[in-house]
C-alpha positions in Angstrom: 0.0 0.0 0.0 1.3 3.4 -1.0 0.3 6.5 0.9 0.4 10.0 -0.5 0.0 13.0 1.8 -0.7 16.4 0.3 -0.2 19.8 1.9 0.1 23.4 0.9 -3.3 24.5 -0.3 -5.0 27.6 0.8 -6.4 31.0 -0.3 -4.3 33.3 -2.4 -5.0 36.4 -4.4 -4.8 36.5 -8.2 -1.2 36.8 -9.3 0.1 35.1 -6.2 1.9 31.9 -5.6 1.4 28.6 -3.8 3.5 25.5 -3.5 1.8 22.1 -3.0 3.6 19.1 -1.6 2.9 15.4 -2.1 4.9 13.2 0.3 5.1 9.5 -0.7 5.6 6.5 1.6 7.8 4.9 -1.1 10.9 5.9 -3.0 9.7 8.5 -5.5 12.1 7.2 -8.1 10.1 3.9 -8.1 7.1 5.9 -9.2 6.8 5.7 -13.0 4.8 8.8 -13.3 3.6 11.3 -10.6 0.8 13.4 -11.8 -0.8 16.5 -10.4 -4.6 16.8 -11.2 -7.3 19.2 -10.2 -11.0 19.1 -10.0 -13.8 21.6 -9.7 -17.4 20.6 -8.7 -19.3 19.3 -11.7 -16.3 18.8 -13.9 -14.0 15.9 -14.6 -10.6 15.7 -12.9 -8.0 17.1 -15.2 -4.3 16.6 -15.5 -2.3 19.6 -14.6 1.2 18.1 -15.1 3.4 15.1 -14.5 6.9 14.0 -13.8 8.4 10.7 -14.8 10.9 8.6 -12.8 13.5 9.9 -15.3 12.6 13.5 -14.5 10.7 14.4 -17.7 7.9 16.9 -17.0 4.8 17.7 -19.0 2.2 20.4 -18.4 -1.3 21.2 -19.5 -1.4 24.2 -21.8 -3.4 26.2 -19.3 -0.6 26.1 -16.8 2.5 25.9 -18.9 5.0 28.6 -18.0 3.3 29.2 -14.6 3.4 25.8 -12.8 6.5 23.8 -12.2 6.9 20.2 -10.9 9.9 19.2 -8.9 11.0 16.6 -6.4 13.2 16.0 -3.4 14.6 12.4 -3.3 15.7 12.8 0.3 12.1 13.7 1.4 10.3 11.4 -1.1 8.3 14.4 -2.0 7.0 15.9 -5.2 6.1 19.6 -5.4 3.9 21.7 -7.6 4.9 25.3 -7.6 2.2 27.5 -8.8 2.9 31.1 -9.9 0.8 33.8 -11.4 -2.3 32.2 -10.1 -5.7 32.9 -11.7 -9.2 32.5 -10.4 -9.7 29.7 -12.8 -7.0 27.8 -11.1 -9.3 27.3 -8.1 -9.9 23.6 -7.5 -9.1 20.7 -5.4 -5.6 19.5 -6.3 -4.6 15.9 -6.1 -1.4 14.0 -6.7 -1.4 10.5 -8.2 1.4 8.0 -8.2 1.5 5.4 -11.0 3.7 2.5 -10.0 2.9 0.3 -13.1 2.0 -3.3 -12.1 2.0 -2.2 -8.4 -1.0 0.0 -9.2 -1.9 3.7 -8.9 -2.7 5.7 -5.8 -4.2 9.1 -5.1 -3.6 11.7 -2.4 -6.4 13.0 -0.4 -6.6 16.3 -2.2 -6.0 19.9 -1.1 -8.1 22.9 -1.8 -6.6 25.9 -3.7 -8.7 29.0 -3.9 -7.6 32.0 -5.9 -9.7 35.0 -5.1 -9.4 38.7 -4.1 
């Protein structure tokens, strides 16, 4: 069983920044792909960005240039740095770990609200 614990959400003004953390109970380099997703009520969960075990990152067009995914091996933690936040970035943010044959696991989610 893999556990993912997210933290860092909150309320921020438009144009501000937040950093989300996703701490894993396993070696993050054993995670094939770690993804960050977000969901607003009434809509499907959407992929924000991802990082592979090799360090390759990908981002949704809506966040490209504003969001950055990074990781800290010593802490087994993956981060989502969000800059230049917009009201439309308001959502519950989730991390998801894909371990291939060992399955996929979700974090509990953390609320991000961008509002003045």
